[in-house]
C-alpha positions as CSV (number, residue, x, y, z in Angstrom):
1,X,76.2,95.6,-7.9
2,X,73.8,98.3,-8.9
3,X,71.0,97.0,-11.4
4,X,68.9,99.4,-13.5
5,X,65.4,97.9,-14.7
6,X,64.1,99.3,-17.7
7,X,60.5,98.9,-18.4
8,X,59.1,100.2,-21.8
9,X,55.4,100.5,-21.9
10,X,52.8,101.3,-24.4
11,X,49.1,101.0,-23.6
12,X,49.5,98.6,-20.7
13,X,47.3,100.1,-18.1
14,X,46.0,96.6,-17.2
15,X,49.6,95.0,-16.6
16,X,51.9,97.7,-15.7
17,X,51.4,97.6,-11.9
18,X,51.9,93.9,-11.9
19,X,55.1,94.4,-13.7
20,X,56.5,97.3,-11.5
21,X,55.5,95.5,-8.3
22,X,57.2,92.3,-9.3
23,X,60.4,94.5,-9.5
24,X,59.9,96.4,-6.2
25,X,59.4,92.8,-4.4
26,X,62.7,91.4,-5.8
27,X,64.8,90.0,-2.9
28,X,67.9,91.8,-4.6
29,X,66.6,95.4,-4.6
30,X,67.4,97.0,-8.0
31,X,69.3,100.6,-7.8
32,X,66.6,102.1,-10.1
33,X,63.6,101.3,-11.9
34,X,63.0,103.2,-15.1
35,X,59.6,103.2,-16.9
36,X,59.5,104.7,-20.5
37,X,56.0,105.5,-21.4
38,X,56.0,105.3,-25.1
39,X,53.1,107.5,-25.9
40,X,50.3,105.6,-24.2
41,X,46.8,106.7,-24.8
42,X,44.9,104.7,-22.4
43,X,45.9,106.2,-19.1
44,X,49.1,104.2,-18.5
45,X,51.3,107.0,-17.8
46,X,48.7,108.7,-15.3
47,X,48.1,105.4,-13.4
48,X,51.8,105.0,-12.9
49,X,52.3,108.6,-11.9
50,X,49.5,108.4,-9.3
51,X,50.4,104.8,-8.0
52,X,54.3,105.4,-7.5
53,X,56.7,108.0,-6.1
54,X,59.6,109.4,-7.6
55,X,61.7,107.7,-5.1
56,X,60.3,104.4,-6.3
57,X,60.6,104.6,-9.9
58,X,61.7,107.1,-12.6
59,X,59.1,107.7,-15.1
60,X,59.4,109.3,-18.5
61,X,57.2,109.9,-21.4
62,X,58.1,110.1,-25.0
63,X,55.8,110.3,-28.2
64,X,55.1,106.9,-29.6
65,X,58.4,105.7,-31.2
66,X,58.4,101.9,-30.5
67,X,59.7,99.8,-28.0
68,X,63.5,99.8,-29.2
69,X,63.5,103.6,-28.7
70,X,61.9,103.4,-25.3
71,X,64.5,101.0,-24.3
72,X,67.3,103.1,-25.6
73,X,66.1,106.1,-23.7
74,X,66.0,103.9,-20.5
75,X,69.6,102.9,-21.2
76,X,70.7,106.5,-21.7
77,X,69.0,107.3,-18.4
78,X,70.5,104.4,-16.5
79,X,73.2,104.6,-13.8
80,X,73.5,101.0,-12.7
81,X,76.4,98.7,-13.4
82,X,74.0,96.0,-15.0
83,X,70.9,96.6,-17.1
84,X,67.8,94.4,-16.8
85,X,64.8,94.6,-19.2
86,X,61.2,93.8,-18.4
87,X,58.4,94.1,-20.7
88,X,55.3,96.0,-19.2
89,X,52.9,92.9,-19.6
90,X,55.3,90.6,-17.7
91,X,56.3,90.0,-14.1
92,X,59.3,88.5,-12.4
93,X,59.6,85.7,-9.7
94,X,60.8,87.2,-6.5
95,X,64.4,86.0,-6.6
96,X,65.0,86.6,-10.3
97,X,67.5,89.3,-10.1
98,X,69.4,87.8,-7.1
99,X,69.6,84.3,-8.9
100,X,70.8,85.8,-12.1
101,X,73.4,88.1,-10.5
102,X,74.8,85.1,-8.6
103,X,74.8,83.1,-11.8
104,X,76.8,85.9,-13.7
105,X,79.3,86.5,-11.0
106,X,79.9,82.9,-10.5
107,X,80.4,82.1,-14.3
108,X,82.0,85.4,-14.9
109,X,79.3,86.1,-17.7
110,X,78.7,89.7,-19.1
111,X,75.3,88.7,-20.5
112,X,72.6,86.3,-19.3
113,X,69.0,85.3,-20.7
114,X,66.6,83.0,-19.0
115,X,63.6,80.8,-19.7
116,X,60.0,81.8,-18.8
117,X,56.6,80.9,-17.9
118,X,53.7,81.5,-20.0
119,X,50.6,82.5,-18.1
120,X,47.2,82.9,-19.9
121,X,44.0,84.7,-18.7
122,X,42.9,81.4,-16.9
123,X,46.3,81.7,-14.7
124,X,47.3,78.4,-16.7
125,X,51.1,78.2,-16.4
126,X,53.5,76.4,-18.7
127,X,57.3,76.4,-18.7
128,X,59.1,77.4,-21.8
């Protein structure tokens, strides 16, 4: 199954590489990674452009129009069977896509949401 991962971002220069790298490290490789920069002014777009090749990610920039607009643009550009959203200040555990895809197949689900861990600046982690 082809999975399109959509990452909307706005002024997340400090976190965006961690988010993208967590997708690249997935045990189940996504078909495509689409990053939509929603008009960042902190150098986020430039950092992504210099850090990743066009074979790794598809990078689009738009004027600041909000996260929903950026997600919708990513959906329009996607070519996968499944869509996965990742916020640009979050990161995934290595087997996230593989696990979710298996659960969806085994239970014949059309949609799946999961819990998460919150990690603060001290690297304190708590399950939610």
